[in-house]
ZATORMAR-99750 format. One record per atom (N, C-alpha, C, CB): residue number from 1; atom name; x, y, z; residue in one letter. Coordinates in nm, 2 decimals, padded with zeros to 4 digits, always signed. Atoms other than C-alpha are relative to their C-alpha. Glycine has a CB too. Layout:
! residues N
(r NUM,"CA",(X,Y,Z),"a"),
...
This chain:
! residues 65
(r 1,"N",(+00.06,-00.02,-00.13),"m"),
(r 1,"CA",(+00.56,+10.37,-02.38),"m"),
(r 1,"C",(+00.09,+00.09,+00.08),"m"),
(r 1,"CB",(-00.02,-00.14,+00.07),"m"),
(r 2,"N",(-00.07,-00.10,-00.08),"n"),
(r 2,"CA",(+00.66,+10.67,-02.17),"n"),
(r 2,"C",(-00.02,-00.03,+00.15),"n"),
(r 2,"CB",(-00.03,+00.14,-00.04),"n"),
(r 3,"N",(+00.01,+00.03,-00.14),"l"),
(r 3,"CA",(+00.73,+10.59,-01.81),"l"),
(r 3,"C",(+00.09,+00.10,+00.08),"l"),
(r 3,"CB",(+00.04,-00.15,+00.03),"l"),
(r 4,"N",(-00.08,-00.07,-00.10),"i"),
(r 4,"CA",(+00.86,+10.78,-01.51),"i"),
(r 4,"C",(+00.00,-00.09,+00.13),"i"),
(r 4,"CB",(-00.05,+00.15,+00.03),"i"),
(r 5,"N",(-00.02,+00.08,-00.12),"y"),
(r 5,"CA",(+00.98,+10.63,-01.18),"y"),
(r 5,"C",(+00.02,+00.09,+00.12),"y"),
(r 5,"CB",(+00.13,-00.10,-00.02),"y"),
(r 6,"N",(-00.01,-00.07,-00.12),"l"),
(r 6,"CA",(+00.94,+10.76,-00.83),"l"),
(r 6,"C",(+00.05,-00.08,+00.11),"l"),
(r 6,"CB",(-00.13,+00.07,+00.03),"l"),
(r 7,"N",(-00.06,+00.06,-00.12),"l"),
(r 7,"CA",(+01.16,+10.66,-00.54),"l"),
(r 7,"C",(-00.08,+00.04,+00.12),"l"),
(r 7,"CB",(+00.15,+00.03,+00.02),"l"),
(r 8,"N",(+00.09,-00.02,-00.11),"i"),
(r 8,"CA",(+00.93,+10.63,-00.24),"i"),
(r 8,"C",(+00.04,-00.08,+00.12),"i"),
(r 8,"CB",(-00.15,-00.02,-00.04),"i"),
(r 9,"N",(-00.03,+00.07,-00.12),"t"),
(r 9,"CA",(+01.01,+10.54,+00.12),"t"),
(r 9,"C",(-00.12,+00.03,+00.09),"t"),
(r 9,"CB",(+00.13,+00.05,+00.07),"t"),
(r 10,"N",(+00.11,-00.01,-00.09),"d"),
(r 10,"CA",(+00.72,+10.47,+00.35),"d"),
(r 10,"C",(+00.03,+00.09,+00.12),"d"),
(r 10,"CB",(-00.05,-00.14,+00.05),"d"),
(r 11,"N",(-00.02,-00.09,-00.12),"g"),
(r 11,"CA",(+00.68,+10.74,+00.62),"g"),
(r 11,"C",(+00.06,+00.13,-00.04),"g"),
(r 11,"CB",(+00.08,-00.07,+00.10),"g"),
(r 12,"N",(-00.06,-00.13,+00.04),"n"),
(r 12,"CA",(+00.86,+11.01,+00.42),"n"),
(r 12,"C",(-00.11,+00.10,-00.05),"n"),
(r 12,"CB",(+00.11,-00.02,-00.11),"n"),
(r 13,"N",(+00.09,-00.11,+00.05),"e"),
(r 13,"CA",(+00.70,+11.34,+00.31),"e"),
(r 13,"C",(+00.01,+00.00,-00.15),"e"),
(r 13,"CB",(+00.04,+00.13,+00.06),"e"),
(r 14,"N",(+00.00,-00.01,+00.14),"w"),
(r 14,"CA",(+00.61,+11.41,-00.05),"w"),
(r 14,"C",(+00.13,+00.07,-00.06),"w"),
(r 14,"CB",(-00.12,+00.07,-00.05),"w"),
(r 15,"N",(-00.11,-00.07,+00.05),"e"),
(r 15,"CA",(+00.91,+11.64,-00.09),"e"),
(r 15,"C",(+00.13,-00.09,+00.00),"e"),
(r 15,"CB",(+00.03,+00.13,+00.08),"e"),
(r 16,"N",(-00.11,+00.09,-00.01),"d"),
(r 16,"CA",(+01.14,+11.34,-00.02),"d"),
(r 16,"C",(+00.00,-00.09,-00.13),"d"),
(r 16,"CB",(-00.01,-00.08,+00.12),"d"),
(r 17,"N",(+00.01,+00.08,+00.11),"i"),
(r 17,"CA",(+01.02,+11.17,-00.34),"i"),
(r 17,"C",(+00.10,+00.04,-00.11),"i"),
(r 17,"CB",(-00.15,+00.00,-00.06),"i"),
(r 18,"N",(-00.09,-00.03,+00.11),"v"),
(r 18,"CA",(+01.28,+11.14,-00.62),"v"),
(r 18,"C",(-00.05,-00.06,-00.13),"v"),
(r 18,"CB",(+00.15,-00.05,+00.04),"v"),
(r 19,"N",(+00.04,+00.05,+00.13),"v"),
(r 19,"CA",(+01.20,+11.11,-00.99),"v"),
(r 19,"C",(+00.11,-00.04,-00.09),"v"),
(r 19,"CB",(-00.08,+00.12,-00.07),"v"),
(r 20,"N",(-00.10,+00.05,+00.09),"f"),
(r 20,"CA",(+01.39,+10.91,-01.24),"f"),
(r 20,"C",(-00.06,-00.02,-00.14),"f"),
(r 20,"CB",(+00.07,-00.14,+00.05),"f"),
(r 21,"N",(+00.05,+00.00,+00.14),"l"),
(r 21,"CA",(+01.35,+10.91,-01.62),"l"),
(r 21,"C",(+00.04,-00.13,-00.07),"l"),
(r 21,"CB",(+00.04,+00.12,-00.07),"l"),
(r 22,"N",(-00.04,+00.12,+00.07),"t"),
(r 22,"CA",(+01.52,+10.58,-01.71),"t"),
(r 22,"C",(-00.02,-00.12,+00.09),"t"),
(r 22,"CB",(+00.14,+00.01,-00.05),"t"),
(r 23,"N",(+00.02,+00.12,-00.08),"e"),
(r 23,"CA",(+01.45,+10.23,-01.60),"e"),
(r 23,"C",(+00.13,-00.05,+00.06),"e"),
(r 23,"CB",(-00.06,-00.12,-00.10),"e"),
(r 24,"N",(-00.13,+00.05,-00.06),"e"),
(r 24,"CA",(+01.82,+10.15,-01.55),"e"),
(r 24,"C",(+00.03,+00.08,+00.13),"e"),
(r 24,"CB",(+00.11,+00.03,-00.11),"e"),
(r 25,"N",(-00.02,-00.08,-00.12),"h"),
(r 25,"CA",(+01.85,+10.44,-01.31),"h"),
(r 25,"C",(-00.09,-00.04,+00.11),"h"),
(r 25,"CB",(-00.01,+00.15,-00.03),"h"),
(r 26,"N",(+00.10,+00.04,-00.10),"a"),
(r 26,"CA",(+01.53,+10.34,-01.13),"a"),
(r 26,"C",(+00.04,-00.13,+00.07),"a"),
(r 26,"CB",(-00.13,-00.01,-00.06),"a"),
(r 27,"N",(-00.04,+00.13,-00.06),"i"),
(r 27,"CA",(+01.66,+09.98,-01.08),"i"),
(r 27,"C",(+00.12,+00.02,+00.09),"i"),
(r 27,"CB",(+00.03,-00.10,-00.12),"i"),
(r 28,"N",(-00.12,-00.02,-00.08),"n"),
(r 28,"CA",(+02.00,+10.09,-00.96),"n"),
(r 28,"C",(-00.04,+00.07,+00.13),"n"),
(r 28,"CB",(+00.10,+00.09,-00.08),"n"),
(r 29,"N",(+00.04,-00.07,-00.12),"e"),
(r 29,"CA",(+01.84,+10.33,-00.71),"e"),
(r 29,"C",(-00.08,-00.09,+00.10),"e"),
(r 29,"CB",(-00.08,+00.13,-00.03),"e"),
(r 30,"N",(+00.07,+00.09,-00.09),"s"),
(r 30,"CA",(+01.61,+10.06,-00.58),"s"),
(r 30,"C",(+00.09,-00.10,+00.07),"s"),
(r 30,"CB",(-00.11,-00.08,-00.08),"s"),
(r 31,"N",(-00.11,+00.09,-00.07),"i"),
(r 31,"CA",(+01.92,+09.84,-00.51),"i"),
(r 31,"C",(+00.07,+00.08,+00.10),"i"),
(r 31,"CB",(+00.10,-00.05,-00.11),"i"),
(r 32,"N",(-00.07,-00.08,-00.10),"k"),
(r 32,"CA",(+02.09,+10.13,-00.33),"k"),
(r 32,"C",(-00.09,+00.03,+00.12),"k"),
(r 32,"CB",(+00.04,+00.14,-00.07),"k"),
(r 33,"N",(+00.10,-00.03,-00.11),"n"),
(r 33,"CA",(+01.77,+10.19,-00.12),"n"),
(r 33,"C",(-00.09,-00.12,+00.02),"n"),
(r 33,"CB",(-00.08,+00.13,-00.04),"n"),
(r 34,"N",(+00.08,+00.12,-00.01),"p"),
(r 34,"CA",(+01.65,+09.84,-00.04),"p"),
(r 34,"C",(-00.13,+00.00,+00.08),"p"),
(r 34,"CB",(+00.08,-00.11,+00.05),"p"),
(r 35,"N",(+00.12,-00.01,-00.08),"k"),
(r 35,"CA",(+01.39,+09.95,+00.21),"k"),
(r 35,"C",(-00.11,+00.09,-00.07),"k"),
(r 35,"CB",(+00.03,+00.06,+00.14),"k"),
(r 36,"N",(+00.09,-00.08,+00.08),"s"),
(r 36,"CA",(+01.23,+10.18,-00.05),"s"),
(r 36,"C",(-00.05,-00.07,-00.12),"s"),
(r 36,"CB",(+00.07,+00.14,-00.04),"s"),
(r 37,"N",(+00.05,+00.06,+00.13),"r"),
(r 37,"CA",(+01.04,+10.11,-00.37),"r"),
(r 37,"C",(+00.00,+00.11,-00.10),"r"),
(r 37,"CB",(-00.15,-00.06,+00.02),"r"),
(r 38,"N",(+00.00,-00.10,+00.11),"v"),
(r 38,"CA",(+01.05,+10.28,-00.71),"v"),
(r 38,"C",(-00.13,-00.03,-00.07),"v"),
(r 38,"CB",(+00.13,-00.02,-00.09),"v"),
(r 39,"N",(+00.13,+00.01,+00.07),"e"),
(r 39,"CA",(+00.69,+10.32,-00.83),"e"),
(r 39,"C",(+00.01,+00.04,-00.14),"e"),
(r 39,"CB",(-00.11,+00.08,+00.07),"e"),
(r 40,"N",(+00.00,-00.03,+00.14),"i"),
(r 40,"CA",(+00.63,+10.32,-01.20),"i"),
(r 40,"C",(-00.13,+00.06,-00.05),"i"),
(r 40,"CB",(+00.02,-00.14,-00.09),"i"),
(r 41,"N",(+00.11,-00.07,+00.05),"f"),
(r 41,"CA",(+00.40,+10.57,-01.37),"f"),
(r 41,"C",(+00.00,+00.00,-00.15),"f"),
(r 41,"CB",(-00.01,+00.15,+00.06),"f"),
(r 42,"N",(+00.01,+00.00,+00.15),"i"),
(r 42,"CA",(+00.28,+10.57,-01.73),"i"),
(r 42,"C",(-00.07,+00.12,-00.05),"i"),
(r 42,"CB",(-00.08,-00.13,-00.05),"i"),
(r 43,"N",(+00.06,-00.12,+00.06),"e"),
(r 43,"CA",(+00.20,+10.86,-01.95),"e"),
(r 43,"C",(-00.14,-00.03,-00.06),"e"),
(r 43,"CB",(+00.09,+00.06,-00.11),"e"),
(r 44,"N",(+00.14,+00.01,+00.06),"t"),
(r 44,"CA",(-00.17,+10.91,-02.05),"t"),
(r 44,"C",(-00.01,+00.09,-00.12),"t"),
(r 44,"CB",(-00.11,+00.03,+00.10),"t"),
(r 45,"N",(+00.02,-00.09,+00.12),"d"),
(r 45,"CA",(-00.30,+11.07,-02.36),"d"),
(r 45,"C",(-00.05,+00.14,+00.03),"d"),
(r 45,"CB",(-00.11,-00.07,-00.09),"d"),
(r 46,"N",(+00.04,-00.13,-00.05),"k"),
(r 46,"CA",(-00.40,+11.37,-02.15),"k"),
(r 46,"C",(+00.11,+00.07,+00.06),"k"),
(r 46,"CB",(-00.12,-00.01,+00.10),"k"),
(r 47,"N",(-00.12,-00.06,-00.04),"n"),
(r 47,"CA",(-00.04,+11.47,-02.09),"n"),
(r 47,"C",(+00.03,-00.01,+00.15),"n"),
(r 47,"CB",(+00.00,+00.15,-00.04),"n"),
(r 48,"N",(-00.03,+00.02,-00.14),"g"),
(r 48,"CA",(-00.03,+11.34,-01.74),"g"),
(r 48,"C",(+00.05,-00.15,+00.02),"g"),
(r 48,"CB",(-00.13,+00.02,+00.09),"g"),
(r 49,"N",(-00.05,+00.13,-00.04),"y"),
(r 49,"CA",(+00.10,+11.03,-01.56),"y"),
(r 49,"C",(-00.09,-00.06,+00.10),"y"),
(r 49,"CB",(+00.15,+00.00,+00.04),"y"),
(r 50,"N",(+00.08,+00.08,-00.10),"i"),
(r 50,"CA",(-00.09,+10.76,-01.37),"i"),
(r 50,"C",(+00.08,-00.12,+00.05),"i"),
(r 50,"CB",(-00.14,-00.04,-00.06),"i"),
(r 51,"N",(-00.07,+00.12,-00.06),"p"),
(r 51,"CA",(+00.03,+10.48,-01.14),"p"),
(r 51,"C",(-00.03,-00.13,-00.07),"p"),
(r 51,"CB",(-00.02,-00.01,+00.15),"p"),
(r 52,"N",(+00.02,+00.13,+00.06),"t"),
(r 52,"CA",(+00.08,+10.14,-01.29),"t"),
(r 52,"C",(-00.03,-00.10,+00.12),"t"),
(r 52,"CB",(+00.11,-00.05,-00.08),"t"),
(r 53,"N",(+00.01,+00.09,-00.12),"y"),
(r 53,"CA",(+00.08,+09.99,-00.93),"y"),
(r 53,"C",(+00.11,-00.11,+00.00),"y"),
(r 53,"CB",(-00.13,-00.06,+00.01),"y"),
(r 54,"N",(-00.12,+00.09,+00.01),"n"),
(r 54,"CA",(+00.40,+09.80,-01.04),"n"),
(r 54,"C",(+00.12,+00.08,+00.05),"n"),
(r 54,"CB",(+00.02,-00.05,-00.14),"n"),
(r 55,"N",(-00.11,-00.07,-00.06),"y"),
(r 55,"CA",(+00.73,+09.89,-00.88),"y"),
(r 55,"C",(+00.13,-00.09,+00.00),"y"),
(r 55,"CB",(-00.03,+00.05,+00.14),"y"),
(r 56,"N",(-00.13,+00.07,-00.03),"y"),
(r 56,"CA",(+01.10,+09.79,-00.82),"y"),
(r 56,"C",(+00.03,+00.01,+00.14),"y"),
(r 56,"CB",(+00.11,+00.06,-00.09),"y"),
(r 57,"N",(-00.04,+00.00,-00.14),"k"),
(r 57,"CA",(+01.21,+09.69,-00.48),"k"),
(r 57,"C",(+00.13,-00.09,+00.01),"k"),
(r 57,"CB",(-00.11,-00.06,+00.09),"k"),
(r 58,"N",(-00.13,+00.07,-00.01),"n"),
(r 58,"CA",(+01.57,+09.60,-00.42),"n"),
(r 58,"C",(+00.05,-00.06,-00.13),"n"),
(r 58,"CB",(+00.00,-00.11,+00.12),"n"),
(r 59,"N",(-00.04,+00.05,+00.13),"g"),
(r 59,"CA",(+01.63,+09.56,-00.79),"g"),
(r 59,"C",(-00.10,-00.10,-00.07),"g"),
(r 59,"CB",(+00.13,-00.06,+00.01),"g"),
(r 60,"N",(+00.10,+00.10,+00.05),"k"),
(r 60,"CA",(+01.33,+09.32,-00.84),"k"),
(r 60,"C",(-00.13,+00.07,-00.04),"k"),
(r 60,"CB",(-00.03,-00.11,+00.10),"k"),
(r 61,"N",(+00.12,-00.05,+00.05),"y"),
(r 61,"CA",(+01.03,+09.40,-01.05),"y"),
(r 61,"C",(-00.12,-00.07,+00.07),"y"),
(r 61,"CB",(-00.01,-00.02,-00.15),"y"),
(r 62,"N",(+00.12,+00.05,-00.07),"i"),
(r 62,"CA",(+00.70,+09.36,-00.85),"i"),
(r 62,"C",(-00.12,+00.04,-00.08),"i"),
(r 62,"CB",(-00.01,+00.05,+00.15),"i"),
(r 63,"N",(+00.11,-00.03,+00.08),"q"),
(r 63,"CA",(+00.39,+09.34,-01.06),"q"),
(r 63,"C",(-00.13,-00.03,+00.08),"q"),
(r 63,"CB",(+00.00,-00.08,-00.14),"q"),
(r 64,"N",(+00.13,+00.01,-00.07),"k"),
(r 64,"CA",(+00.05,+09.40,-00.90),"k"),
(r 64,"C",(-00.11,-00.01,-00.11),"k"),
(r 64,"CB",(-00.03,+00.12,+00.09),"k"),
(r 65,"N",(+00.11,+00.01,+00.10),"l"),
(r 65,"CA",(-00.26,+09.29,-01.09),"l"),
(r 65,"C",(-00.13,+00.05,+00.05),"l"),
(r 65,"CB",(-00.02,-00.15,-00.04),"l"),
C-alpha cells in the first residue's frame, strides 16, 4: 500500500502544506505540531492519490468511517 502524508493546519494556504513519505516522519511531525493534522492519502491504480479521510493528530491515529 503506497501512502503519502500531508501536514495541514486549518486556516493555512495550500502552499503551507508539507508532504511526508513515511509514516514515522508523519507521526513525529503530528506530535511536533499538535494543533495540525497529518492527512493520509492512498495511491490509486490511475497514478494519483486520494484521501483516506484518516489522519494523525498529536501522534494519535484518527480513523473516519
